[in-house]
N, C-alpha and C positions, 0 to 999 in steps of 0.2 A: 709208157706206163704212167698213168696219172697218179700223182702223189696226193694223199689226203690233205686237205687244208681246213683250217678253222677260221672262220671270219666272225667278226663282232661288229656288225653294222651299227649297233647301239652306241658304240664308242666314236663313231665318225663325227668329226667336227668339235669334239670335246677338247678342252685345253688341259694339257698335262701340267700338273703342279710339281710332281716329284716322281722319279724313277728309282726303285730300290731293288737290288739283287741280293737275295739270301743264298748262301752256299751251305748246303747240308751234305757232308761227305757220304752219308748213307743213302739218302734219297734223291740227290741231285740238286738242282737249283730252282728257285722260284723268283720270278720277276713280277714286281708289283708296279703298276702304272696308276698313280693317284691323280685323280682329276680335280679341277677346281670346284666342281659341283658336289664334292664329297663322295663320289663313286670310285671304285677301285677295280681294275682289271688285273687278275692274277693269272700268270702263265707259269705252269710247272713243267720243268724239263727233267724227266726221269731217265736214268740209264739202268740197264740190267745186264747180267752176264748169263749166258747159256752155255752149258757144258755138254758136249757130245763126244763120243769115242767110237772108233771103228776098229774091228779086228779084221785084218785082210790077209790073204795068202796069194802067193805068186804061183799060178797054175799055167803051165805052158807059155810062160812069158807074159801073161796078162794078170794084172792085179784084180782080185775079186774080193768083194766085201763078204765076209763070213757072218759077221754079227755087228749090229750097231745099237748102241744104247745112249741115253742121255736125257736131259731135262725135257726136250720137246719131241722125243722119239718114243712111240708106244712100246711097251715091254713086249718082247717076243723071244721065243726060244732060239738059242744059238746052237748051231750044229757044225762041228768041224768034221769034214769028210777027208779021209785019208786018200 
């Protein structure tokens, strides 16, 4: 599986004057690469939390999902069968 990459060929060959890492507990980190030609490359690293839950039952020795809900799960009706 190919992972997405971001390339900045415009920064190739530039001389880095300063590297600064900002830490923001709510939004993640930002890395600034300041170049001697007064340009700056900003890289933001964001993290997120996704919450999901499953209601399962054991039928005939096999766990079956009855209902699933969460941040990335479309809302659907849950039905518990006896």
